[in-house]
Structures are given as C-alpha cells and as structure tokens.
PAMIVO-426510 format. One record per residue: x, y, z of N, C-alpha, C in turn. Coordinates in pm, whole numbers, plus 50000, padded with zeros to 5 digits. Layout:
XYZXYZXYZ ...
// end
This chain:
980216938169268979616925169305980946911069239 981316904969300982316893469248981536880269240 980816880069086979816872069032980466859769087 981696857469038982356842869065982046834069162 981916845869260982586836469377981086841769439 979936848469396979076851369465978456841469516 977636839969646976536830769686975336836969707 974406829769704973026833069759972246842669866 973326836369973973006845670088974136856070103 974976855269972975466867369977974966879969894 974306870769779973556879369714972306888269748 971636878569856970526887069907970496897970033 971656893170090972276905270181972976917970065 973246916569991973896929769916972686936669879 971576927869796970286934069772969416941269844 969556936670005968896943270129969516955370126 970616951370137971716967770133971686978970070 971216973569928970636983069816972436984869781 973416970669761974686976369691974716971769585 973586966769531973646963069402971736963269365 971326962769255970196961169187969706953369166 968286947169176968036936269095968526933268948 967796949168870968466947268755969826941868730 970656947768789972106947968766972366932768755 971836927768892972556909968946971656901968829 970086908268775969766896668691969956900568542 970266914068496971016912268396972016905868354 973506904568487974506894368446974116884168425 973456878068503972596863568526972176860068384 971506866668303971336864968164972096866168076 972926875468108974616876468002975346865168032 975426856468146976096846568123975676834868100 974396833068091973286826168039973386825567905 973696829067868973596834567704975276830767658 976186839367722977396831067714977856817467698 977016811467788977186797167792976266788567748 975746792267614974516787467567975626769567490 976576771767528977216756367484976766747167588 976456751467714976456743967830975176736267766 974126739067718973116732767719972206733067836 972386748167932971926743068075970236748168037 969846754267951968426762067964967916755067831 966216750067870965356750467758964706762267724 964616774167865963786783267832964556797867915 965046805567838965826815667912964436828167887 963816836068033963216842468017963696858368006 964206862367932964906877267953964296885867984 962736887367939961996898967904961356897868063 960546884468103959876880668225960476886068331 961996881068333962956880968451963456897868441 963206900968351963916914068345962876926968444 961516922168366960596927268443960456927768590 960496917468630960486912168776961506920968867 962226922068841964046927168873963186941368920 962906947668752962526961468772961586967468868 960536960468849959256957868998960006958869097 960676945669129961376947469276962196960569276 963506962769221964176974769265962796983569258 961376987969200960656999169233959957001269372 959476988869376958736985069507958586974069557 959756965369553959616950969636959906956069786 959716944369832959476946469987961276938670022 962296948570065963786946470058963486938870169 962906932770282963736923670380963126912270355 962456910170201962196894170217963656884970184 963506874570209964846865170228965536865470036 964716865769975965206858069838964846872769752 964726881969805964056896669749965196901569634 965156900069507965336906669382966796892469360 966696880469420967836869969357967496862969221 968496865369117968046855369005968456842769052 966946835168997967906819269028967156809468911 966706796968914966336789468834965606777668835 964736772368766963806764468812964126748568687 964286739868759964626727268626962996727368592 962966716868424961826719968354960936711168370 960776703568464959696696568521958676700668664 959226713968681958636718668776958136732368708 956896733768721955756741168688956096757068740 956326766768629956346783068631955236786768521 954656792768636953456800468572954016807068443 953176803768326953616816368201954606811768141 955406800368176956486796868079956756775768047 957206774367940956766760967900957156753268032 956606737568005957006729968154957396719668068 958486712767998958206703567905958806691767956 959376691368102960196679368160961236672468086 961456684367975962756679167928962216668167799 960966665567737960576656467649959586663467500 959746660367408959306667967260957616669367328 956416660767362955726662767383955056674667473 955776678167548955376686967631956186703167627 956746700267515957386713367468956306724967456 955236727067446954026737667402953216736967532 953556729467654952696730867789953086739767823 951946748667881952516763767922951656760368068 951686759168194951326759068272950546775668316 949496775268422948796788368443949406793568589 949776781468659950256785868783951536778368787 952176787168940953286779668956952826764769015 953906757369032953996747869180954356751969277 953746747569398954106752669531955036758869577 956196746569509957996755469608958136760769549 957696767369374958126777869332957576789269355 956216790069412955366800369463955826803369579 956386798269659957166800669767958386807869738 959116804269665960426812569623959996826969569 958796824769488958636838569412958146850169491 957246841969619956846848169742957916853969802 958846849069809960146853869921961206863869811 960886866869725961026877169640962326871769489 962106857669496963126852469359962706859969238 963796861869192963486861769034964166850768950 962876846068887963286835168786964006837568645 965036830768616965496836068468965306826768366 964746815968415964606806468322964026788768376 964136781068262963826768968313965056757668245 965626749168337967006740968341967336728868239 967446726668154967356711068080967956701368163 967716686668144967506674968208967506665068133 968006651968203967686641368143966246639568140 966076636868024964356631867957963366623068056 962236633168051961426629168191962096624568320 963556628068352964236627068455964486612968500 964716607068354965046589568345966516585768366 967266597268446968536593468416969726600868438 971066598368490972116604468545972906614468474 973166612368342974186616168260973246635468224 972386636968170971736649068111972026647067953 972306638067914972236634867770971116634567666 970856644867690969336644967639969066650067472 968306645367377968856645567198967356657867221 966706659567281965706665367247965876684567247 966516686367327966886701867371968166705367351 968596713667255969996722167289970056731367261 971076741767292971696752967287972586756667171 974006744767165975196746367205974966734467062 976316733967014976286721566906976256707666925 976316702567042976276690467085975006688467162 974726676767178973686674667232974446673467379 973706670467494973616669167606973706682567715 973586683767814974026690167947975446690667971 976006699367939977586697667979978416705368094 979076697468153979836700368277980366713468276 980286721768375980576730668363982336738668368 982836726468427984176724468419984906718868264 984066713068229984756706868092983876702967988 983396712167929982426710067842982226696567749 983216688567764983436673267680982466664067740 982016670767905982066662468003980556661368003 979476648668125978376652468154978376659668263 977186666568268976766673468409975756667368476 975816658168456975026646568619973626649568535 972566638768619971276642068632970726639168741 969126636968712968666643268612968636656968615 969056664268709968486676868714969666686168684 970286682868546971506689768473971596700168481 970686707868400970546722268345970866730368488 970496726068637970966736568761972056730468808 972056725068777973706716468821974716725268740 974226725768575975816734468546975216747168534 974416754268556974196766368564975036775468710 975036767368801975316769268911976936768868926 977506753368894978996751668862979536763768783 978516772168666978866780468538979596796068641 978516790968762978256807968822977556816768729 976276810768686975526817868610974316824968730 973766818668797973316818268951973966811969050 973066815369124973916807769262972566800769354 971776796869329970826791169360969526786669262 968666775569288967996770669171967246759269233 966076753669152965626738369212965896731369102 966376715169170966006705469102964666693169149 964906680869107963826676569166964856660469187 964536649869283965506639869323964536627069363 964876615569242964646604669250965066595369322 965866592569240967476584869305968986591069356 968626603069281970096607169331970286621369206 969036626269150969006639869036969296651669116 969526653769229969836667069253971116670469336 971586652969371972806654569430973846650769322 973516645069214974726639169131975066651569076 974106660168995974876668868881975506680968989 974966684869147975846692169219977246687569273 977436672169283978456667569334979566671569166 978976668169087979726666268935980376680868905 979096690468945979736707568880979886716769023 980246711169138981006713869211979966725769340 978746723269350977646729969389977216716969530 976536727569623975926718969719974136717469679 973676704769731972096702569727971626696269841 970706694469864969626684269943968286678369874 968626665469898967646656869860966896660370019 965336667370072964836664370180964246654770220 963556649670323963046637270354961646636270252 961616624870218960006627170112959046632870225 958086635770168956556650070185957206659870249 958366663370280958966677370340958866689370231 958766685570134957806697370070956996692369925 955816703369936955036694269865955016689069694 954706685369649954936676769516953956681369393 952656685869440952146695869332952396699369223 952546698569099952926707368976954506702668919 954716692768953956096685668965955916673668847 956446670468717956286660868639956626646668711 955746641068723956876628768797957406614668764 957966608168849958236593468815957426584768914 957736588069086957696579769155956956589669268 955776588669301954756592969444955886588069575 956546574369559957026572269696958826574569671 959186580369584960436582969616960706600169583 959556604569495960056618169395959946628769544 960726640069484960926650069571961846662269503 961356678369526961876681569500963006687869558 963956693369541965076697369638965986710869583 966156718769688967306730369647968806727569608 969076735969548970316732569454971216746969488 972486749469527973196763369553974516763369550 975536773769565976396773169576976976767569691 976716769069779976876763769922975656758170059 975896752970087975306743870215974256757970235 975346766870312974366780670371972926781270280 973456783270166972336791170066971306776470042 971846764070073970586753670036969806753470132 970536759770283969616759870395968816773370361 969026783970302968176793470290966906792070209 967026780970085966206781470018965206770670103 965986759170168965246751270227964066758670341 964696770070379963776775870528963076783370419 962706787470313961836794470245960996786770166 960926771470174959886766770118959636758170214 960206754670335959416744570400958996749770589 959456763470568959736771070676960816767370804 960586774470925961436774571061962256783371053 963126782971179963906793971189965546793471116 966296802671118967426802671082968286789671148 969066783871048969836770371051971166778571103 972106773171222973106778571245973846762371233 975376765471219976166756871160976236747971315 976436734871304976876723871402978106726771435 978376722271636979046720571683979966708071662 981126707771524981276696971478981796685871560 982406689971681983196682371813981546673471869 980556675471825979016670771920978906665071770 979366660371699978896654471539979316637871533 978766628371499979206616771506978866609371371 979416603471309979156597071162979706589171117 979266578371051979246567071040979826563970916 980626554670833981156552070671981086536070662 980386534770544979826522370557980686516570418 981646507470479982836504170345982216499070217 980756491170185980546489570081980056504170010 980036511970073979896524069984981186533269939 982066530069941983506528469882984326521469790 983126514569702983516504369621983336514069495 984036511569411983976515269243984536525869222 985206531869322985986548969345986966550169222 987006559769146988236563469118989466565869159 990156568669120991636572269232991036588969269 991426596169214990986611869249989726609769368 988566603169370987356604169439988046597869561 988226585069563989006578069692989746586569765 990776594969659992336603169765991136615269856 990386623569739989586629669846988636632269926 987916615369914987356615070053988036609870151 989226605270099989816597570248990216613570328 991096622570200991136634370260990206639370326 988896641570306988016647070346987586643370466 987476629470508987986623470638988956627770721 989536627370659990846632370775990456643470837 990066653070774989726668970802988346670270856 987746656070909986436659670958986686653471129 987996647971100988466640871233989196652771292 990186657671227990586669471260990076678671356 988426679971298987816688371334986736684271492 987056673271519986976672071632985606659271605 984926657271442983856644871457984296633771492 983426627771562983826612371549983516604571443 984006597671397983946593271261983906572371325 982826564471286982896555271305982376542271183 983836531971166983296527271080982096515371111 981206513871005979826507271045979716497970946 978816486570959978016477870880976786477370844 976196476370732974566475670672974436466070602 974616451470694974126439370643972736442670542 972996433670433971736434370316970896448770244 972136459570258971696473670226971466470770054 972586465969977972536466469844971016454169835 971196444669908970046432969830968736439669869 967976446369965966816452869995966866464169921 968086473169909967776481669774967246480069636 967936471869568967736463469446966296458069473 965696455469567964126448769554963366461369570 964046474669614963176483969587963036493869462 964176496869441964716509369344964226507569257 964126501569125963256503169002961966495568979 961786487369063960486477269086959456491069137 960026498669182958796512769279958716524069160 960166523269089960216539969007959236534668845 960336521268826959416514868693957476514768690 957146506868785955616507668831955056520268820 955446527868925954506542968969955106553268842 955776548768790955856557968677954676560368554 954196552068529952986551868438952116554168517 951336550268638950196556268680950386573268734 951666577168756951936587268799951936594068683 952446594668562952446603168479950966603768447 950046590568399948486593168355948026606868423 948366606068573947406615268646947976630368633 949106630368612949736644168592949576645668424 949556640168331949016643668222947426648868225 946846643668273945096647868322945346662868380 946496663368464946256675468522946636685168398 947676683768346948086692468239947386698768140 946056691768103945166696468032945506695667842 946526686167875947366685767708946356679067639 945586664567692945106657367600945656642567601 946766644367616948366634467610947986620467709 948066608667626947696599267709950016593467743 949876584367816951376580967818952016569767695 951116571567629951606562067507951616571467417 951236585067384951226592867286952636600867309 952566604267448954036611867483955416605167442 955216588467480955956578967479956506577467307 955776579767238955996579567099957306590267036 957016604467136958026613967098959366614767146 959246603267270960476603867336961686603367244 962776615567269963866612067188965076608867252 965466606467320966546601367381966516589267407 967576576967332967056564967317967366557967428 968116564067573967676555667705966406553067726 965746567467771964246569767790963356563467726 963506560367562962686554367503962646543467495 963686532867532963426522167557963406516767717 963366526367817962766523467915961126521467912 960696536567874959056533367870958596525467757 959236522767618958576510667555958696496567607 959956499267685960286481867690959626478367901 959736489567925959416483068045958146490868131 957916504468118956706512868174955366511668134 955476515867995954156512367959953986494567965 954496487867947953616470667952953476466768099 954566474168158954116470568310954976459068350 956236458468273957206449468276958506449568361 959046443168429960346440368532961206432568472 962516432668433963696423968409963696413168510 963416403368483963796389168607965366387568586 966136378968675967136376468717967676369468556 966766361868471967046353368371967466361868224 967086374568264967006383068161965456383668045 964716376168112963066377768035962286389568146 961526389068084960446397768132959616396468206 958676400668319957456394768387956846407768420 955436399268475954356412868534955186420268664 955066435368638955826441668772954926443668890 953606441168891952736442069025953186438869134 953096423569081953616414869227954756419669271 955966423169210957156425269225957396437369322 956446452169272956086465069316955496462169438 954326449669484953796450269575954676444569688 955706438469664956476431669786957126438869806 957736450969692959066460569741958166469769825 956846474869827955956485469908955766479170004 955666468270042955236462770188956436452670257 956876447570191958056441370243959626450770238 960026454670115961516455170096961956469470166 961256482170116960966493470139961006498970329 960266488470350960056487370521960976485370549 961356472070513962866462770599963936474770556 963946483070455965166489670430965076503070519 963966508370510963716519070660964126514570773 964086499070821963886495270950965746494870991 966456492370849968016490870883968336504670886 967876512570806968906531570848968176531770998 966756531471020966346537071179967356527371252 967166515271273968466504771353970026512671330 970396515071217972036521971195972206532771257 971036543871238971136553871279971136553771484 970466546371499970036544871684971056538871691 971576525371641972686516471731974236524071781 974416528271637975526537071680975596549771679 974176555271712974466568771768974756580571659 974296579371563975016587671435973926598071400 974736609571386973916622571285973776620271157 975106613471091975146611270979975426598070908 975356592270759976076586170708977216589370621 978546592470598979096596370486979596589370391 979716594770239980186583570155980446594870028 980866591369935981466600869814980056603069744 979246610969738978206616169616978016605369520 979056604269423979546597569286980596588769343 980756576269261982006570669288982966574069183 982616582269081984006589169003983446606368971 984396610768892984506624468857983116618368745 983016631868666982096629268538982616625668395 982096617168326982536610668213982106615168078 982736612468016982096618667829980726620067857 980356631667770979086633767751978906624167600 977966615867603977666608367428976336601867497 976286593867383975226583767402975706574967490 976736569167509977586559467617976846560567719 977406572767711977226578967905975886578967956 974616568967888973556570067950973376549867938 974116546267959974196534667946973556527568083 973176513868142972796513468231973346507068328 975196506468290975946505168395976266516368440 976366524268349976676541068401975546546668487 974056540768448973076546668589973256541568684 973586530968666973746520768803975106524768873 976106529868814977516534568884977116545668979 976896555468895977066570368933975336569769070 974196560069040973926560069170973836551769250 974896543669289975886535069396974866540669490 975186552169574975546557369683974136561469709 973776570169587972546580569649971356576069648 971556561569608969866557069571969186546969713 970156542369803969466533169891968366546269984 969696558570027968636564770132967596573170040 967436576169917966446576169807964976570369841 965316556569854964246550069847963806545770007 964786546770086964286551870206963586560770278 963606570870156962816585770169963846592570279 964526588170307965346595870421966286614470369 966746618570408967176633070332968796631470353 969256636770229971026637170197971696653170186 972506656270189972996672970159974796665070094 974526668569968975796667469908976466681769912 977506680969934978786689969987980076688469889 980326700569813981576702469721982856697369830 983886692269825985116687969914986196688769799 985986692769694987906689769607987476691069470 988266696269382988656693469295989376681469267 989816669669170990566657969137991956666969148 992646655669233994376657669209994556658969043 994096647168976994646641768838993196650068716 992226651868786991396655868676991296669068699 991176672568764991006689068795989136690368811 988546681468827987086679968839986446681268951 985446680469002984306682969140984426672269187 984556671569266984216658769379983256663369489 982676651469512981546658069661981406646869709 980976649669859980506643369991979006640669995 978626632370056977056630470083977326630770244 976276634470311975676631870431974266626070414 973966612470462972796607770450971976613670632 970706614670658970876611070783968966607970785 968956605271005967476598071011966536606370933 965326600270853963846609870802963876619670908 963546631770872963316643570953964576650570998 965676647670964966806654871035967506664470926 966286669470872966586681470733967956689870810 967276695970905968046707870940969076704471008 969096693671076970626687971162971476688971048 971106680670934971916681170811972516690370777 971586700070782971696712670704973126721170819 972856714570922973706725471037974806720170995 974816706771005976416702271005976906705970852 976356706370738977046710370578977266725370626 976926734870712977176746070685978546746670799 978746739970897979786736070935980996732970862 980666722970774981626720970699982166728070553 980976733870528981356748170456982936755770470 982676758170594983966762270669985306755470676 985266740570701986216731370638986746731170533 985676727670419986066724770264986096740870186 985776754770265985696759970164984866763670036 984736770969922984456768469786985196763469707 985016754169604985696750169472986326761869415 987086763369346987946773169243986566771269145 986596787569065985806791368956986216776668853 985426770768750986396767368636986576778968511 987736774968508988426784268390988796779968244 
// end
C-alpha cells in the first residue's frame, strides 16, 4: 500500500478485499503519528487500544462494514469512551467519558479503529491551533503538515495536521465558524461542515448550540462522503454531472487575498468553466453587516450556558469559572475572562455592554434575515452553491501573534457567514501556492439540507483538481 497517497475509501476497499490487515494499517498509522510528534497533532495516542481493536477486527470483524479496520482520529472535544476528552484545556485533561459521543459511536459501529484524540485550539475558540496547554514537540502550537513553522489552522487543528501529514486518511473535527474547513484548507485535505442539526451534537464540548456541528475531514471529498454516509445514513453519493451545476461567486468574498490564493482561485474557476460548470457573478447585499450582527453575539453569549450544561454532563464538578482559571492560551483566557463569563460584548466605541439584548436581536432578527438572504440568493440565481477561497491566505507563522483578533477575523472571513446561517459547506483542496508551495482550498456553500448535492459536486471536482502532492 502507498500510504502517502492512500485514501479512506481505498483503505476500506483494500481491507475488505484482504489486501492488508487492520493491524498492519493501524501499526503504520501509529508509527507515523510518533514520527511526527513535532506536529503536536495528538493529545492522546491510544496505541494499545487501537492495536487491540485492529487485532479483533482481523480475527472476527465483519469485513463488509464500510470502515472496517480503518484507522481514524477524533478531535479532543468529542467524547470517546475510555480516552481523556480535554477540549484542549487543562481543567478537563483528566475527564474520561464512559460512552462514545453518538457521532463516534456511528464510526465505531462501521468498523473504524480510533488511534487517538487530536489537539485543537483551546476550547475551540480560535483559528490558529496555537495552544499552550499541550504539546509533544519542542514548540507550542499544532503545526502545519507542509511547513512546521506555520499554523495548522483551527480549531480542528490536529485532525487537519494528521491528515495532511498522511498519518491517517480520515477523522472528525467540529465547526462553529470555520473549524473543520480552515485546517483542511491549510493542510490540503477535504471536509464538510454539515447543515446544522444533520449530526447529533451530544457528547461534544460546545461553544454554541446554534452554530456548532461535528464535521468529517478526510483525504478527498469521496472520503468525506463516506464518513457522512456512516454518520447521517443514506445511499452512496455519486459524482455530479458538472455540466448541470450552477455556481455563484460573490465579489466581496474575494477581498484580502494573498497572491497565491488569488491566482489559485482564479485558475480553479477557469477549470470549473472548462468542465461545463455555469459560473455567475452575484451580489449579496448586507451579507457582512448581517453576519457581524450574528457571529460573535451568538457564540460568546451561548458559550457560557452551553458550557454549564456540558460540565454538568461530565460529572467533573467543574464550574465555568473554575475551568476558566486554568485556561492556558492567552487569547482564549482573555475571551472567557473579558466576555464569556461577564456576559459582555464590545460596543462600537470600545466599551463593554450587556450581551443579552444583542444576542436576542441576533437570534430573532439578524439570523433569520441572514438565512433569508442566502435562501433568496440560491433561489433567484438557481444556484447549487456559492464558491470562494476557503481562507483568504495560506498558513501564517505559528506563534502567539497568530491568534490575534485580526487574524481570527481574517481567516474566517469567508467561512463564517454560512456557519451563522446554518448551511452546509464543503472544502476542496485545489492547489499548492505558486510561490509558497502551501495548500489552498476552495469552498462550496449550498442551501440548507443540500449536503449530499454538495458532496456530489465535490466528488466530481476531486477528479478535476486531483490530490495535492504529499508534503516532503
């Protein structure tokens, strides 16, 4: 097996055909995880548990299970029975859940072998993955698979880095404003932020019940579709006929691009047109304005109450305040101490004001208006999706400055609006930057409930763009 080019779908097929054992595949994944300790991709590596599960599969496993014997990874805010679930924060480092989160239970029932829990931006509150609470390498921060000096993206940082480094070909992250798509884009892999509510959210440390969702991350869109089918059910997705696809491009989503990203996106659009995709330029008036009214007011207000509920579920006896005392990363500590716990939001003049009225307006007025704007845009232009660069720039240096509010806002510039509307988005790797040689991604956002259609389009685009070269 060529592990450097292995996909989740191919691994499953080879295991099913008896071309490789789960023990051999899982052993290779564990060897690669340990050889890439400098990535800081893992909080917990379950070598004994994974090898035992692989051996059991080889001995008596159902060879027709869709993920039978395939090693995967799980972000460390999603509960896996018997393994610590830290959510990337010190106060929860010894919390060991007794049961799998429902999304994990689905994957395990499909035969997947969980090799470990991946590191993340602390409490999922950031895009850099620069977490000072956990590390296995010399420096802090989850590192980019293509350049160890750069960020892996966040908050599903470790899963993205593990995929980019070819440790495994699939795994799970979570997404509130871009957290499965940003690290996938920066590490050259694919991901899906599903329509909110498509996946069960129990057993996952939250930020916002309005915005949060688990999401599959994998080597290719075909692999993402396989994980989605295991979790959400339904028949196998087949690639779309690209000549029947209509995609819109919003000019406002093409701002702040670096030269590599701009060139790669324009080349990708040209390839879409050459394949017969209908591409139309569209306007979405008030998109940025409505998004601002929803984004942080919802996340920062719901973070407190949702974490109270989750901590009660853990049985740790922790309060939000006690957890916050131990937050390690300076950016997350400031967010909790300054905004989440006092229930405040910044006003335009820089003062702090009571968050409740702003949150209420976001939920009752701005979010429905944002959803209506998307619905009208898709309907009026008969669009299957809106396309944009997933991140405006390639990965930046990994250090405390990578977690500034400015960088946070920059990297979720394009992923955040769809998140707040609750619609699905598929991230597709399209190129390595001409100068940077770093991964660049294209995202397709579609109407609510169109997850399978987006995956079908993404699978067709797998063949157009191909797999990015392995990092060397």
